[in-house]
MIVOMAR-855818 format. One record per residue: residue number from 1; residue in one letter; x, y, z of N, C-alpha, C in turn. Coordinates in steps of 0.001 Angstrom, whole numbers. Layout:
// MIVOMAR-855818
{NUM "a" {X Y Z} {X Y Z} {X Y Z}};
...
//
This chain:
// MIVOMAR-855818
{1 "m" {-12263 22856 8151} {-12361 21701 7346} {-13159 20699 8159}};
{2 "n" {-14127 20034 7633} {-15136 19240 8178} {-14731 17794 7953}};
{3 "l" {-14612 16960 9003} {-14200 15501 8953} {-15176 14800 8139}};
{4 "r" {-16413 15053 8346} {-17495 14295 7374} {-17241 14611 5933}};
{5 "h" {-16866 15785 5550} {-16711 16235 4208} {-15507 15374 3614}};
{6 "l" {-14362 15316 4429} {-13208 14534 4090} {-13620 13148 3878}};
{7 "e" {-14488 12597 4616} {-14929 11172 4503} {-15713 11014 3202}};
{8 "f" {-16617 12055 2860} {-17335 12001 1585} {-16456 11837 404}};
{9 "a" {-15195 12671 540} {-14256 12664 -546} {-13575 11339 -786}};
{10 "t" {-13248 10768 340} {-12568 9378 122} {-13520 8319 -410}};
{11 "v" {-14760 8383 11} {-15728 7319 -413} {-16066 7646 -1931}};
{12 "a" {-16155 8958 -2254} {-16458 9199 -3696} {-15305 8796 -4621}};
{13 "a" {-14116 9057 -4108} {-12896 8626 -4914} {-12817 7054 -5034}};
{14 "a" {-13322 6330 -4047} {-13385 4881 -4169} {-14400 4535 -5103}};
{15 "e" {-15672 5164 -5010} {-16729 4634 -5810} {-16790 5092 -7246}};
{16 "r" {-16133 6339 -7449} {-16182 7015 -8784} {-17516 7318 -9184}};
{17 "s" {-18383 7562 -8115} {-19756 7978 -8375} {-20184 8612 -7085}};
{18 "f" {-20835 9878 -7247} {-21442 10535 -6166} {-22776 9980 -5603}};
{19 "s" {-23524 9164 -6460} {-24686 8512 -5974} {-24422 7469 -5182}};
{20 "r" {-23368 6613 -5696} {-23059 5266 -4865} {-22330 5774 -3637}};
{21 "a" {-21537 6934 -3673} {-20819 7369 -2350} {-21870 7908 -1452}};
{22 "a" {-23010 8549 -1807} {-24041 8933 -849} {-24710 7851 -269}};
{23 "e" {-24962 6745 -1028} {-25541 5475 -417} {-24707 4997 593}};
{24 "r" {-23449 4854 333} {-22448 4244 1349} {-22362 5122 2663}};
{25 "c" {-22459 6494 2413} {-22443 7352 3629} {-23679 7679 4356}};
{26 "n" {-24728 7071 3691} {-26195 7166 4304} {-26622 8564 4331}};
{27 "v" {-26321 9370 3211} {-26739 10767 3101} {-27466 10951 1652}};
{28 "t" {-28062 12033 1468} {-28554 12281 67} {-27502 12787 -827}};
{29 "q" {-27694 12492 -2191} {-26689 12942 -3016} {-26277 14412 -2924}};
{30 "p" {-27366 15379 -2860} {-27088 16827 -2676} {-26341 16983 -1556}};
{31 "t" {-26520 16491 -338} {-25801 16644 920} {-24336 16238 669}};
{32 "l" {-23948 15091 81} {-22632 14698 -273} {-22032 15730 -1301}};
{33 "s" {-22681 16143 -2367} {-22218 17020 -3351} {-21814 18311 -2715}};
{34 "n" {-22611 18808 -1877} {-22407 20228 -1200} {-21332 20018 -265}};
{35 "g" {-21215 19075 471} {-20126 18800 1466} {-18768 18722 724}};
{36 "i" {-18662 18000 -466} {-17440 18012 -1225} {-17132 19435 -1813}};
{37 "a" {-18213 20151 -2207} {-17994 21501 -2800} {-17380 22447 -1671}};
{38 "l" {-17893 22265 -478} {-17451 23239 706} {-15879 22845 924}};
{39 "l" {-15624 21344 834} {-14234 20956 1100} {-13381 21473 112}};
{40 "e" {-13775 21469 -1269} {-12962 21942 -2271} {-12621 23447 -2038}};
{41 "q" {-13785 24045 -1715} {-13434 25609 -1520} {-12503 25861 -373}};
{42 "s" {-12462 25101 712} {-11715 25323 1760} {-10304 25000 1562}};
{43 "i" {-9928 23936 587} {-8591 23727 426} {-8229 24147 -840}};
{44 "g" {-9012 25046 -1662} {-8552 25838 -2689} {-8279 25064 -4036}};
{45 "g" {-9021 23967 -4257} {-8906 23367 -5501} {-9999 22157 -5655}};
{46 "a" {-10323 22005 -6929} {-11250 20904 -7163} {-10605 19465 -7071}};
{47 "i" {-11242 18629 -6385} {-10654 17323 -6167} {-11228 16352 -7197}};
{48 "f" {-12408 16657 -7735} {-12945 15806 -8793} {-13227 16557 -10011}};
{49 "v" {-13294 15670 -11202} {-13767 16188 -12432} {-15015 15433 -12805}};
{50 "r" {-16028 16015 -12871} {-17213 15345 -13048} {-17928 15451 -14464}};
{51 "t" {-18418 14282 -14962} {-19027 14304 -16334} {-20406 13675 -16077}};
{52 "t" {-21202 13535 -17281} {-22488 12992 -17100} {-22390 11426 -16933}};
{53 "r" {-21261 10821 -17132} {-21088 9349 -17022} {-20200 8894 -15779}};
{54 "k" {-19339 9753 -15344} {-18490 9261 -14229} {-17824 10430 -13632}};
{55 "v" {-17249 10071 -12466} {-16446 10973 -11553} {-15061 10485 -11535}};
{56 "e" {-14090 11357 -11890} {-12686 11156 -11804} {-11978 12141 -10909}};
{57 "l" {-10761 11600 -10438} {-9968 12573 -9679} {-9293 13520 -10508}};
{58 "s" {-9251 14809 -10141} {-8491 15745 -10889} {-6895 15571 -10499}};
{59 "a" {-6137 16237 -11265} {-4769 16265 -10967} {-4387 16687 -9382}};
{60 "f" {-5157 17700 -9051} {-5123 18230 -7696} {-5634 17066 -6717}};
{61 "g" {-6601 16488 -7090} {-7284 15461 -6310} {-6290 14343 -6065}};
{62 "r" {-5580 13956 -7133} {-4554 12731 -7039} {-3622 13176 -6008}};
{63 "q" {-3254 14538 -5931} {-2048 14783 -5030} {-2526 14936 -3524}};
{64 "v" {-3875 15349 -3372} {-4266 15701 -2050} {-4946 14464 -1318}};
{65 "l" {-5542 13423 -2199} {-6348 12354 -1631} {-5641 11562 -662}};
{66 "p" {-4271 11323 -887} {-3485 10439 270} {-3389 11203 1457}};
{67 "l" {-3364 12545 1482} {-3350 13358 2739} {-4758 13175 3449}};
{68 "i" {-5780 13397 2538} {-7243 13233 3217} {-7393 11829 3847}};
{69 "e" {-6949 10901 3114} {-7120 9646 3544} {-6270 9376 4866}};
{70 "t" {-5354 9979 5143} {-4575 9805 6300} {-5410 10493 7519}};
{71 "v" {-6097 11519 7279} {-6879 12276 8355} {-8018 11149 8703}};
{72 "v" {-8639 10642 7619} {-9827 9872 7882} {-9420 8599 8661}};
{73 "r" {-8296 7952 8327} {-7874 6931 9042} {-7504 7264 10458}};
{74 "a" {-6816 8484 10683} {-6565 8793 12157} {-7953 8971 12777}};
{75 "r" {-8863 9435 12304} {-10265 9497 13084} {-10717 8062 13396}};
{76 "s" {-10568 7092 12503} {-11018 5797 12706} {-10124 5143 13850}};
{77 "e" {-8829 5441 13811} {-7954 4938 14792} {-8270 5347 16177}};
{78 "l" {-8682 6840 16260} {-9096 7352 17616} {-10321 6738 18065}};
{79 "e" {-11404 6515 17103} {-12571 5863 17495} {-12425 4518 18094}};
{80 "t" {-11522 3678 17332} {-11297 2238 17908} {-10538 2311 19143}};
{81 "g" {-9625 3142 19423} {-8760 3268 20737} {-9715 3615 21881}};
{82 "l" {-10641 4552 21660} {-11610 4922 22594} {-12586 3839 23050}};
{83 "r" {-12985 3133 21861} {-13982 2000 22366} {-13210 869 23068}};
{84 "s" {-12040 574 22853} {-11333 -341 23523} {-10926 83 25122}};
{85 "f" {-10742 1411 25143} {-10564 1906 26503} {-11872 1873 27424}};
{86 "h" {-12904 2222 26792} {-14154 2232 27570} {-14806 1019 27615}};
{87 "d" {-14463 -37 26778} {-15003 -1330 26888} {-13796 -2388 26717}};
{88 "p" {-13219 -2811 27950} {-12054 -3750 27949} {-12392 -5046 27304}};
{89 "s" {-13637 -5508 27337} {-13907 -6665 26656} {-13829 -6629 25176}};
{90 "h" {-13791 -5472 24615} {-13660 -5325 23063} {-12256 -5572 22755}};
{91 "k" {-11873 -6535 22079} {-10553 -6939 21698} {-10251 -6506 20313}};
{92 "v" {-9033 -5994 20004} {-8727 -5462 18768} {-7078 -5903 18375}};
{93 "v" {-6954 -6361 17153} {-5736 -6657 16762} {-5280 -5427 15704}};
{94 "r" {-4285 -4754 16059} {-3822 -3568 15330} {-2594 -3920 14363}};
{95 "i" {-2999 -3883 13145} {-2001 -4351 11985} {-1545 -3114 11213}};
{96 "g" {-264 -2882 11233} {327 -1900 10528} {720 -2416 9206}};
{97 "l" {551 -1573 8070} {963 -2044 6593} {1769 -969 6158}};
{98 "s" {2799 -1373 5298} {3408 -471 4393} {2365 -247 3297}};
{99 "p" {2391 1060 2574} {1642 1069 1468} {1886 234 181}};
{100 "l" {3219 -425 275} {3532 -1267 -833} {2952 -2737 -654}};
{101 "v" {2376 -3019 641} {1832 -4378 823} {670 -4484 161}};
{102 "d" {345 -5755 -312} {-952 -6068 -919} {-1830 -6423 22}};
{103 "a" {-2838 -5499 588} {-3702 -5600 1612} {-4664 -6792 1418}};
{104 "r" {-4929 -7141 192} {-5772 -8301 -56} {-5233 -9610 557}};
{105 "r" {-3772 -9754 234} {-3266 -10926 835} {-3281 -11032 2400}};
{106 "v" {-3077 -9800 2959} {-3214 -9854 4446} {-4596 -10108 4841}};
{107 "s" {-5552 -9552 4293} {-7077 -9937 4532} {-7352 -11273 4477}};
{108 "d" {-6921 -11966 3469} {-7226 -13311 3083} {-6639 -14340 4112}};
{109 "v" {-5302 -14163 4496} {-4719 -14977 5521} {-5210 -14634 6861}};
{110 "l" {-5779 -13456 7041} {-6377 -13175 8494} {-7737 -13745 8728}};
{111 "q" {-8517 -14198 7669} {-9722 -14627 7845} {-9873 -15882 8700}};
{112 "p" {-9186 -16956 8605} {-9162 -17988 9487} {-8878 -17636 10927}};
{113 "y" {-8028 -16843 11201} {-7841 -16207 12617} {-8994 -15543 13174}};
{114 "l" {-9634 -14828 12356} {-10702 -13930 12793} {-12006 -14916 12987}};
{115 "a" {-12132 -15996 12140} {-13190 -16927 12277} {-12997 -17607 13587}};
{116 "e" {-11923 -17815 13956} {-11759 -18723 15263} {-11585 -17679 16504}};
{117 "h" {-11673 -16338 16322} {-11742 -15361 17321} {-12780 -14514 17001}};
{118 "p" {-14141 -14835 17207} {-15196 -14082 16703} {-15374 -12588 17501}};
{119 "g" {-14760 -12604 18661} {-15003 -11360 19380} {-13725 -10441 19087}};
{120 "v" {-12972 -10739 18193} {-11779 -9796 17928} {-12094 -9060 16633}};
{121 "e" {-11592 -7698 16710} {-11707 -6740 15528} {-10372 -6474 14895}};
{122 "a" {-10339 -6609 13640} {-9067 -6230 13040} {-9022 -4779 12612}};
{123 "f" {-8074 -4103 12990} {-7833 -2677 12726} {-6440 -2382 11864}};
{124 "f" {-6703 -1965 10715} {-5526 -1767 9875} {-5103 -332 9795}};
{125 "k" {-3792 -21 9783} {-3162 1207 9819} {-2057 1342 8850}};
{126 "e" {-2206 2011 7833} {-1123 2174 6763} {-270 3476 7192}};
{127 "c" {1129 3080 7183} {2104 4046 7415} {3399 3841 6633}};
{128 "y" {4108 4819 6539} {5540 4599 6076} {6402 3900 7036}};
{129 "l" {7520 3418 6598} {8239 2437 7408} {8771 2981 8810}};
{130 "g" {9254 4107 8703} {9808 4866 9934} {8627 4914 11025}};
{131 "d" {7326 5256 10537} {6333 5516 11400} {5785 4129 11917}};
{132 "l" {5882 3085 11069} {5430 1686 11445} {6436 1109 12470}};
{133 "d" {7800 1404 12368} {8758 801 13405} {8442 1553 14522}};
{134 "q" {8390 2861 14634} {8073 3657 15840} {6741 3157 16609}};
{135 "r" {5696 2995 15888} {4509 2592 16463} {4575 1216 17023}};
{136 "l" {5302 359 16445} {5552 -1039 16935} {6203 -1014 18246}};
{137 "h" {7291 -172 18270} {8115 -74 19436} {7366 599 20611}};
{138 "d" {6437 1421 20228} {5611 2239 21290} {4407 1388 21751}};
{139 "g" {4191 300 21262} {3056 -536 21628} {1712 -83 20993}};
{140 "q" {1873 593 19869} {722 1087 19176} {127 174 18059}};
{141 "l" {991 -661 17710} {562 -1877 16751} {950 -3124 17290}};
{142 "d" {230 -4147 16874} {614 -5518 17520} {1338 -6401 16486}};
{143 "i" {1371 -6070 15184} {2001 -6733 14192} {2167 -5779 13040}};
{144 "v" {3297 -5805 12256} {3613 -4992 11073} {3931 -5812 9935}};
{145 "i" {3262 -5426 8950} {3528 -6147 7604} {4246 -5148 6666}};
{146 "r" {5509 -5418 6136} {6252 -4480 5413} {7290 -5219 4600}};
{147 "p" {7931 -4485 3689} {8995 -5094 2794} {10055 -5650 3712}};
{148 "a" {10541 -6678 3254} {11897 -7157 4178} {12894 -6121 4061}};
{149 "p" {13527 -5788 5343} {14616 -4871 5299} {15784 -5150 4321}};
{150 "v" {16170 -4200 3560} {17293 -4286 2565} {18664 -4376 3307}};
{151 "s" {18780 -3351 4191} {20116 -3131 4886} {20211 -2820 6312}};
{152 "e" {19043 -2244 6758} {18979 -1667 8059} {18960 -2811 9127}};
{153 "a" {19662 -2430 10309} {19668 -3354 11405} {18255 -3507 12035}};
{154 "v" {17839 -4634 12517} {16609 -4827 13167} {16854 -5220 14536}};
{155 "p" {16132 -4497 15515} {16354 -4818 17005} {16141 -6197 17242}};
{156 "k" {16985 -6695 18361} {16820 -8096 18704} {15396 -8411 19227}};
{157 "s" {14769 -7425 19796} {13378 -7796 20409} {12319 -7987 19421}};
{158 "v" {12644 -7678 17943} {11636 -7964 16981} {11762 -9267 16332}};
{159 "v" {10688 -9876 16505} {10519 -11142 15770} {10124 -11031 14242}};
{160 "r" {10780 -11736 13312} {10539 -11516 11824} {10075 -12810 11315}};
{161 "a" {8979 -12890 10642} {8562 -13965 9952} {8339 -13776 8456}};
{162 "p" {8903 -14457 7525} {8550 -14410 6047} {7210 -14379 5863}};
{163 "f" {6635 -13673 4938} {5192 -13483 4766} {4947 -13981 3200}};
{164 "y" {5232 -13110 2176} {4962 -13505 805} {5985 -12753 -67}};
{165 "e" {6030 -13249 -1305} {6898 -12679 -2475} {6014 -12254 -3587}};
{166 "e" {6430 -11439 -4258} {5605 -10874 -5344} {6544 -10439 -6519}};
{167 "d" {6160 -10832 -7819} {6949 -10506 -8866} {6925 -8984 -9084}};
{168 "l" {8177 -8340 -9662} {8317 -6861 -9955} {8108 -6888 -11354}};
{169 "f" {7450 -5569 -11805} {7366 -5384 -13137} {7933 -4165 -13596}};
{170 "f" {8316 -3983 -14763} {8872 -2912 -15388} {7910 -2065 -16342}};
{171 "l" {7746 -718 -16161} {6968 32 -17145} {7871 1000 -17733}};
{172 "p" {8073 873 -19106} {8966 1876 -19654} {8440 3258 -19735}};
{173 "r" {9397 4267 -19979} {8940 5636 -20163} {8128 5751 -21432}};
{174 "q" {8381 4946 -22316} {7545 4949 -23596} {7470 3511 -24044}};
{175 "a" {6520 3101 -24647} {6281 1744 -25171} {7528 1454 -26059}};
{176 "g" {8254 346 -25779} {9202 -180 -26615} {10552 736 -26377}};
{177 "a" {10741 1564 -25354} {11749 2423 -25137} {13111 1536 -24818}};
{178 "a" {12838 443 -24078} {13972 -472 -23739} {13704 -1665 -24282}};
{179 "p" {14869 -2482 -24677} {14578 -3663 -25396} {14049 -4760 -24636}};
{180 "a" {13114 -5671 -25210} {12586 -6732 -24372} {13205 -7882 -24815}};
{181 "a" {13227 -8839 -23838} {13741 -10181 -24130} {12827 -11104 -25021}};
{182 "d" {13344 -12196 -25395} {12418 -12921 -26408} {11159 -13254 -25736}};
{183 "d" {11038 -13350 -24491} {9638 -13780 -23732} {8976 -12603 -23344}};
{184 "g" {9420 -11331 -23821} {8598 -10138 -23504} {9011 -9554 -22019}};
{185 "a" {9937 -10099 -21384} {10431 -9591 -20077} {11398 -8627 -20344}};
{186 "a" {11965 -7933 -19219} {12862 -6976 -19232} {14069 -7522 -18235}};
{187 "r" {15308 -7292 -18737} {16504 -7668 -17951} {16894 -6416 -17135}};
{188 "v" {17257 -6539 -16006} {17736 -5401 -15236} {18962 -4612 -15940}};
{189 "k" {19825 -5325 -16470} {21024 -4754 -17252} {20657 -4126 -18453}};
{190 "d" {19333 -4418 -19046} {19033 -3715 -20305} {18225 -2543 -20242}};
{191 "i" {17847 -2298 -18932} {16951 -1049 -18753} {17631 -22 -17921}};
{192 "a" {18936 -261 -17764} {19773 774 -16975} {19850 2155 -17657}};
{193 "g" {19557 2140 -18803} {19598 3527 -19541} {18339 4419 -19274}};
{194 "e" {17398 3791 -18679} {16127 4534 -18413} {16324 5478 -17280}};
{195 "t" {15526 6406 -16934} {15440 7312 -15802} {14193 6889 -15019}};
{196 "f" {14433 6540 -13699} {13364 5869 -12976} {12712 6842 -11995}};
{197 "v" {11276 6904 -11883} {10569 7431 -10976} {10454 6506 -9890}};
{198 "l" {10984 6811 -8588} {10975 5830 -7480} {9921 5972 -6629}};
{199 "g" {9016 7000 -6558} {7828 7035 -5892} {7916 7599 -4490}};
{200 "p" {6899 7313 -3616} {6965 7875 -2253} {8026 7448 -1439}};
{201 "d" {8751 8293 -692} {9859 7849 237} {9045 7125 1481}};
{202 "g" {9764 6117 1932} {9318 5697 3125} {8451 4360 2991}};
{203 "c" {7999 3997 1777} {7283 2751 1617} {7999 1550 1549}};
{204 "g" {9437 1712 1041} {10316 501 888} {10616 275 -480}};
{205 "l" {9891 837 -1522} {10012 683 -2893} {11482 1186 -3436}};
{206 "a" {11655 2427 -2978} {12903 3096 -3484} {14165 2217 -3064}};
{207 "a" {14175 1917 -1867} {15344 1065 -1316} {15391 -236 -1984}};
{208 "m" {14190 -925 -2335} {14240 -2191 -3001} {14830 -1903 -4472}};
{209 "t" {14507 -790 -5237} {14888 -447 -6448} {16429 -238 -6471}};
{210 "r" {16841 427 -5611} {18333 714 -5680} {19060 -450 -5373}};
{211 "a" {18526 -1297 -4373} {19278 -2744 -4138} {19303 -3535 -5366}};
{212 "l" {18235 -3560 -6160} {17956 -4285 -7292} {19087 -4061 -8241}};
{213 "f" {19373 -2750 -8511} {20353 -2242 -9472} {21787 -2553 -9022}};
{214 "k" {21968 -2276 -7752} {23364 -2511 -7112} {23628 -3864 -7210}};
{215 "n" {22843 -4786 -6965} {23135 -6196 -6934} {23443 -6697 -8371}};
{216 "a" {22812 -6020 -9264} {22953 -6488 -10716} {24129 -5812 -11279}};
{217 "g" {24881 -4916 -10531} {26072 -4215 -10948} {25625 -3232 -12026}};
{218 "a" {24443 -2595 -12012} {24032 -1619 -12865} {23800 -175 -12112}};
{219 "t" {23858 877 -12930} {23771 2276 -12363} {22365 2535 -12539}};
{220 "l" {21536 3033 -11531} {20336 3472 -11417} {20232 5041 -11528}};
{221 "k" {19534 5438 -12620} {19289 6884 -12852} {17870 7258 -12190}};
{222 "e" {18020 8143 -11361} {16690 8452 -10492} {16198 9942 -11048}};
{223 "y" {14944 9825 -11384} {14165 10985 -11634} {14262 12085 -10636}};
{224 "t" {14527 13315 -10605} {14655 14277 -9539} {13299 14627 -8937}};
{225 "g" {12246 14512 -9608} {10937 14785 -9093} {10450 13689 -8316}};
{226 "q" {9148 13953 -7699} {8831 12815 -6686} {7288 12612 -6981}};
{227 "a" {6716 11361 -7146} {5444 11036 -7222} {4908 10656 -5753}};
{228 "l" {3665 11058 -5483} {3173 10770 -4111} {2357 9446 -4028}};
{229 "s" {2183 8859 -5194} {1347 7537 -5134} {1754 6638 -6266}};
{230 "y" {1427 5400 -6190} {1727 4495 -7224} {892 4764 -8522}};
{231 "q" {-287 5407 -8408} {-983 5700 -9560} {-400 6762 -10321}};
{232 "v" {245 7719 -9663} {984 8786 -10360} {2128 8303 -10851}};
{233 "m" {2938 7315 -10306} {4187 6622 -10994} {3573 6107 -12198}};
{234 "l" {2595 5245 -12413} {2147 4608 -13495} {1714 5715 -14662}};
{235 "e" {1091 6806 -14122} {577 7754 -15127} {1871 8522 -15724}};
{236 "w" {2970 8759 -14783} {4063 9387 -15339} {4903 8681 -16377}};
{237 "a" {5046 7298 -16165} {5537 6423 -17125} {4739 6455 -18339}};
{238 "d" {3489 6396 -18282} {2632 6374 -19482} {2749 7669 -20342}};
{239 "i" {3042 8910 -19729} {3138 10087 -20478} {4606 10415 -20883}};
{240 "g" {5404 9484 -20291} {7014 9733 -20693} {7795 10450 -19851}};
{241 "i" {7418 10703 -18518} {8289 11392 -17605} {9395 10490 -17229}};
{242 "g" {9145 9220 -16823} {10093 8422 -16410} {9699 6890 -16397}};
{243 "a" {10399 6091 -16309} {10066 4547 -16172} {9866 4502 -14617}};
{244 "t" {9236 3234 -14456} {9042 2817 -12968} {9123 1404 -12853}};
{245 "i" {9255 765 -11588} {9208 -565 -11284} {8233 -741 -10144}};
{246 "l" {7254 -1636 -10148} {6257 -1789 -9147} {5952 -3406 -8969}};
{247 "p" {5618 -3652 -7799} {5053 -5067 -7707} {3551 -5174 -8522}};
{248 "e" {3277 -6367 -8822} {2176 -6736 -9714} {1096 -6045 -9082}};
{249 "s" {770 -6209 -7796} {-528 -5869 -7233} {-590 -4331 -7237}};
{250 "k" {244 -3551 -7613} {194 -2089 -7564} {62 -1612 -8855}};
{251 "i" {-91 -2379 -9822} {-197 -1953 -11414} {-1765 -2042 -11671}};
{252 "a" {-2282 -752 -11819} {-3707 -733 -12291} {-4005 -1451 -13620}};
{253 "p" {-5263 -2004 -13658} {-5486 -2760 -14930} {-5178 -2134 -16185}};
{254 "q" {-5341 -794 -16211} {-5159 -194 -17627} {-3822 -75 -18011}};
{255 "f" {-2933 -169 -17131} {-1474 -34 -17375} {-769 -1528 -17561}};
{256 "r" {-1499 -2629 -17326} {-946 -4038 -17264} {-395 -4419 -18615}};
{257 "r" {-1089 -4064 -19638} {-734 -4432 -21082} {848 -3884 -21380}};
{258 "k" {1277 -2749 -20775} {2510 -2256 -20921} {3543 -2660 -20097}};
{259 "a" {3199 -3407 -19003} {4156 -3997 -18041} {4791 -5081 -18471}};
{260 "r" {6172 -5205 -18196} {7002 -6364 -18590} {7537 -7045 -17259}};
{261 "r" {7503 -8218 -17109} {8254 -8750 -15990} {9584 -8553 -15980}};
{262 "l" {10061 -8236 -14692} {11518 -7881 -14545} {12291 -9143 -14261}};
{263 "m" {13322 -9300 -14843} {14183 -10598 -14703} {15683 -10213 -14185}};
{264 "l" {16180 -10970 -13206} {17493 -10761 -12899} {18460 -11472 -13917}};
{265 "r" {18061 -12499 -14260} {18687 -13317 -15308} {17650 -14422 -15909}};
{266 "p" {18055 -15125 -16959} {16994 -16027 -17578} {16478 -17005 -16417}};
{267 "k" {15149 -17064 -16438} {14459 -17945 -15416} {14516 -17559 -14110}};
{268 "k" {15129 -16347 -13809} {15079 -15777 -12364} {14529 -14422 -12355}};
{269 "a" {13146 -14374 -11827} {12414 -13196 -11744} {12958 -12357 -10635}};
{270 "a" {12834 -10970 -10737} {12947 -10086 -9656} {11900 -9975 -8771}};
{271 "r" {11924 -10116 -7479} {10668 -10262 -6737} {10913 -9319 -5436}};
{272 "a" {9761 -8788 -5008} {9649 -8150 -3753} {9309 -9046 -2520}};
{273 "r" {10094 -8903 -1569} {9736 -9871 -332} {9254 -9233 725}};
{274 "f" {8216 -9654 1386} {7545 -9007 2496} {7616 -9874 3717}};
{275 "e" {7397 -9259 4739} {7613 -9983 6166} {6464 -9457 7087}};
{276 "a" {6310 -10343 8119} {5549 -9814 9366} {6503 -9768 10523}};
{277 "s" {6323 -8746 11326} {7139 -8528 12439} {6430 -8021 13574}};
{278 "w" {6969 -8311 14941} {6299 -7910 16123} {7317 -7959 17236}};
{279 "i" {6852 -7300 18403} {7822 -7271 19469} {7638 -8721 20138}};
{280 "g" {8737 -9455 20438} {8680 -10778 20884} {8743 -10852 22484}};
{281 "d" {9283 -9915 23204} {9473 -10109 24529} {8563 -9206 25393}};
{282 "a" {7452 -8854 24839} {6447 -8197 25636} {5393 -9248 26092}};
{283 "a" {4540 -8662 27144} {3556 -9484 27709} {2214 -9204 26930}};
{284 "h" {2061 -10002 25893} {864 -9604 24947} {-348 -10387 25528}};
{285 "p" {-1524 -9790 25368} {-2674 -10549 25509} {-2716 -11789 24784}};
{286 "r" {-3664 -12703 25251} {-3763 -13981 24618} {-4051 -14006 23040}};
{287 "h" {-5177 -13145 22752} {-5571 -13111 21348} {-4495 -12590 20402}};
{288 "i" {-3374 -11674 21024} {-2331 -11164 20227} {-1267 -12326 20172}};
{289 "v" {-1126 -13047 21217} {-67 -14123 21094} {-624 -15198 19946}};
{290 "h" {-2059 -15398 19970} {-2534 -16415 18889} {-2316 -15589 17488}};
{291 "l" {-2472 -14379 17411} {-2107 -13764 16109} {-641 -13976 15613}};
{292 "h" {181 -13837 16582} {1598 -13968 16079} {1856 -15387 15730}};
{293 "r" {1390 -16307 16543} {1529 -17844 16136} {822 -18072 14876}};
{294 "h" {-294 -17414 14599} {-872 -17686 13440} {-117 -17317 12199}};
{295 "f" {666 -16055 12400} {1583 -15700 11222} {2844 -16583 11155}};
{296 "l" {3242 -17135 12159} {4396 -17928 12229} {4107 -19375 11655}};
{297 "d" {2996 -19877 12099} {2764 -21335 11720} {1838 -21535 10545}};
{298 "r" {674 -20852 10661} {-372 -21100 9799} {-396 -20435 8410}};
{299 "v" {-4 -19151 8483} {283 -18356 7200} {958 -18974 6068}};
{300 "p" {2286 -19555 6318} {2930 -20084 5226} {2187 -21301 4614}};
{301 "v" {1464 -21996 5539} {701 -23235 4854} {-469 -22783 4228}};
{302 "l" {-1162 -21597 4618} {-2319 -20974 3790} {-1815 -20436 2491}};
{303 "l" {-619 -19815 2429} {-46 -19251 1141} {342 -20410 196}};
{304 "k" {764 -21526 767} {1279 -22560 -83} {-93 -23263 -745}};
{305 "g" {-1126 -23247 48} {-2353 -23810 -540} {-2998 -22998 -1523}};
{306 "a" {-2843 -21681 -1353} {-3381 -20669 -2293} {-2619 -20793 -3546}};
{307 "a" {-1357 -20871 -3440} {-473 -21019 -4680} {-723 -22363 -5518}};
{308 "a" {-1106 -23467 -4615} {-1311 -24701 -5347} {-2649 -24609 -5989}};
//
């Protein structure tokens, strides 16, 4: 398996075009196409379905792409670490993200910090919660952005700062399968009869969904299968396998017309809460201290300004 071919696949999936992907990878289109063909041959399945107009992921591709992306990110992480080791003047802030986090919000609030620290590079690492916590404890990450813990204990050495909240939306297994309120929203108590696809373990969404139903005094029926991505969760709801609940930022445009805002009670929306956390008793470099202070003091102000 060739790392360059794995990179070709991730860029082609993002661009939905082999020609644009080849431009981004600085290779000819035949080189990129041949590389992806060799990759597909080595892993035993077609990643893409190509037509004269567009390139789409196959069912196999949707399953394996998250794994391919993990390998590509690991390579990038290795390159960044080597650069910092060989050039101590090169400063990096290592930011861990749960897959459930809206990365655009993180990027937006990080821009003022980066503008004030022009020599600092931001490195993003997406991991499941257990891996994020372990990497933070081991000093491999400088800050973690994740869903606020539902029940698990947090070590005293970890500093926690509220980050942002996001409305949750319900997508029924079939259009109109669960009754809608007069405002088109869905009440938790009214959708308890659905069977729910909870999605990838470890991102925080399953625990959030279970807590939502428990606090509402409702029974959650969980689908026994498992989707590996939010896109698959949306598709399964669309074809009738199971309903699902997702934050607004994780709902692809083509599914938004079917999504209904989830309500705990009238005028009280169900929301996902996210926080930033870091180790508070460590001897951090100055630019990392400034990053932590940025999330404590400036990020709440920036988010309020964006909301206004």
